[in-house]
N, C-alpha and C positions, 0 to 999 in steps of 0.2 A: 519455476526455474528460469523462464525466459526473461522475466523482469529482473531477476538477480543477475543473469548473464549480461544484460544490457548495462547494468550498473558497473559490473566488474570490468568489462572490456571497452566501454564507451565513456569512461569517466575522465578521459583526458589526462593531463599531467598532474592533476590534483590528487588529494587523498581519496582512496576508495572508501567512501563513507559507510558502506554496508559492513565493512570490517572494523568499524569504529563505533560499536553500538553504545547507546546511553540508557539502556533499559533492559529488564529481564527477558522480554520477548526478542529483542534484537540480539542479546547474548546467545539465546537458544538457537536462533536462526543462523548465526555465525558458526556455531558448533556443528550444526547439520551440514552446512556448506563445506566446512573444512574436512569433516569426516567423509563426505561424498567425494570430494576432490582427491583425498588420500587413497580411497578405495579404487577410484578410476586410474590413478597413477600406477597401481599395481600392474595394470595391463599396458598402459602407455609407455612407461619407462623401459620395460623389457623389449617392447617392439622396436624402439629406437636403438637400443643397445645391440640387439640381435641383427637389425638391419645393417648397421655399420660392421659388425663382426663377420657376418656372412659375406659382405662385400669384400672384406679384407682376406678372409680365409680362402674363399673360392675364386680369388682373382686369377686372371690369366698369368701363368708362370708360377703359381703357388704350388705348395707341396701337399695340399689336401688330398685325401683318398678319393679317387674317382669311382663312384658306384652307380653306373647307369641303370642297373636293374633294381635299385632300391625303391620300394613303394610303400612300406608301412612300418610304423614304430608304435608299439603298444604304449610305451612310456609317454611319447609325444601326444598320442591320441587322448590319453588319460588327463594330461595337463591341460590341453586346449578345451576339454569339456568341463573338468572339475573346477578350474580356477574361475571361469566366467560364471558358472552356476553358483559358486560360493560368493562371488562379488554381488551378483544380482540378488541372492538371498539376503545378504547383509544389508544392501541398499533398501530392499523391500521391507525388511524388518524395521530398519531405522525410520523409514518414511511412515510406516504404519504407526509406530509408537509416537513419533514426534507430531504427526498430523493430529492425533487425538489429544496429545498433551498441550499442543499449541493451538487448539481450536479457537479461532478469533471471537467466537460467540461466548466462550467461557469466561466468566468474570475472574479477575485477578484477585487472589486472596489477600486481604488486608484488613486491618482494624479500622481503617478510615473509609468513610463513605465515598463512592466514586463521584467524580465531577462529570455530569452529563453534558454532552456537547452534540448538538444536531447540526450536521454538515450538509450543505446543499451545493452541488456543483452547478455552476452557471457558465454561460459562454462569455468569457473564458476567465473565470474567477471563482472564488470559493466564499460562501456565506456560512458563518458559524454562529449558531444560536445557542445561548446558555439558558435553558428554560428555568432552572432553579435560581438564576441570578437576574433574570428579566433584562438581559443585555444581548447584543449581537455585534459581529464585526465582519468586515470584508477583508480577506487575505491576511488576517492576523489570527492565529489560534494560540491563545495564551492559557496556560494551565500550571498548577502547582507541582513541584517535584515530590516523589515518593507517595503519590496519591493516584489510585486507579483512575483511568479515563475511560468512560463509556460513551463511545461514538455511535450515533445513529446516522445513517447515510442515505441520501436520496439524490436524484438528479432532476434538474429543470430542463435538461437537454438530452443528448444521446448518452450512452453508457460511458462512464469515466472510471478512473481508478485512483482511489485515495491512498497515498503512500507517504509516510515519514520514514525514510530508510534507516535512520539511526535508532528508531524506536521499535521497528519490527514490521509485522505483516501488512501487506497491501490488501485493500478490499474494494470491490466494485460498487459503484453507486449507479442506480438505474431508475429511470423515470417510472413513477407509479408503484415503486417498491421501496421497502426499507430494509437495509442490511445493517449489520452491527459489527463493531470492532472494539476490542479491549486492549489498551496499552498502558504503559507506565514509564515515566521518565525518572531515572535515578540520579541524574545530574542536571544542574541548572545550565542553560545555554540556549542559543538560537540555532534551530535546526531547519534543514530544507524540507519543505513539504511540496509535493508535486502530483500532477496527474500523469500516470504512466500509460494511459490508454489513448490512442489516437482518437480525437474527437472534433476534428475540424482544423481550419487554417492556422489558428493561433494556439493550438493545444500545448505546444512547447513552452509557451509563456504563461501557462496556467499553473503558476507556482504560488506558494504562500509561505509565510514565516511561522514556524512552530516554536513558540517561546516557552521554555520551561523555567519558571521562576520559583523562588522560595514561597511557602504558603503565605507569609506576611506580604511579600511583594505582590502576589496574586490578589489578595484581598484589597490591597491598596489600588491595584489596577481596576478591579471591579468597582470600587467606590468612585474612582476618577471617571470611569465611563458613565456611571449612574448620575454623576453630578451635572453632566451636560445633556440637556434634553434634545434628543434627536430620534423621534419615534419611527420604528419600523412597522408600518402597517401594510395592508394588502396593496394599496395604491403605490407606496414607495417600493414595495417588492417588485411590482410590475415594471417599474423603471429600472431596477437593478437587473432584471432578467434580460434586458436588451443586450445583444452581443457587444462586448468591448474587451479588448486586450489591454493589459497593463493598467488595470483599474487601481486607483489610489486606495490606501487603507482608510476605512470609514468605521466609526463606532456608532452603535445605536442603543438608545434606552429611552423609553421602555419598548418592549416587543409585543405586538398584538397577540393575545392568547390564541392558541390553536393554529398558528400560522404554519408550522411544520407539517402537521397532519393534513392541513388543507392543500399544501403543495403536492403531497402524495396523491390525494383524492382527485385532484384536477385532471389526472391522466386516466382515471377510470372511464370505461365506455359511457357510463351515464353522464359523467361530467362533460366529456367531449361532445356528446350529442346535444347537451343542453347549454353549451357555451354560447356566449353572446358574440358580438362582432369582434371583440378583442382576442378571442380564442384563435390560436393558429398552431399548425404543426401537431395536431392531435391533442392539444391542451384544452381543458375547460377553463372557465373563469374562476377567480378567487372571490366569488361573491359571498357575502355573509351567510347565505343559506346553506353553505357547505359545512357550517359548524353545527347545524341542527341535528 
């Protein structure tokens, strides 16, 4: 809820994008937020109304009955206990149900095969690898509409948070680990993607463009990326891993097989201790032996 609150209250003068979802997960998240706000207003609104009413009724010179020995009301006691209990119960039930229904690891039901995307957070940019298409991109995540998206996430640096607000749930990316996120875009468009976790000096610039295109346009994009040879191998990846803010968009094809799992394994204790001179900050090397 802290990430959502930041979006709601720190969005500036523009549209609050979390309330303009473009996918089923985003729609469900908006519903949960709206219901939670409505339930909490049951307490907030009466507090403000009664605050002004008491100030007026019991003002100096007013005609309200003065009862200095009054100390207890069963009706008031009942209300101040039952109403919060009912609200907390409703919120807890809603949270329990929706948490399981919107489990980010749960695949989205569809007759179409999901598009697999392996996302790696770097300082301070995002790398997207498409293992089934043998392509990759920096700071551009392109995908077809009405098709499930299966994200696998990891980090080359500290913990970060992968978030496309208009599509739904955020998910943490951590070094040496693989997390998963399933989303779907129901409308074509260009959406904001960002890192919502403080991860260093330029984390606020660690944004990317999430582009939902028609299936045909997506296939055309894949063909276009494949047509220009720019291989992403381990040596090129080491260059990308160097800290840089505002990195330009770059496309790669082909992608060296096994690169994503090798990135994860390089943070294992064995890889870190066996790393060569290029290893730093607890990382091991991306030597070919890691694929064995």
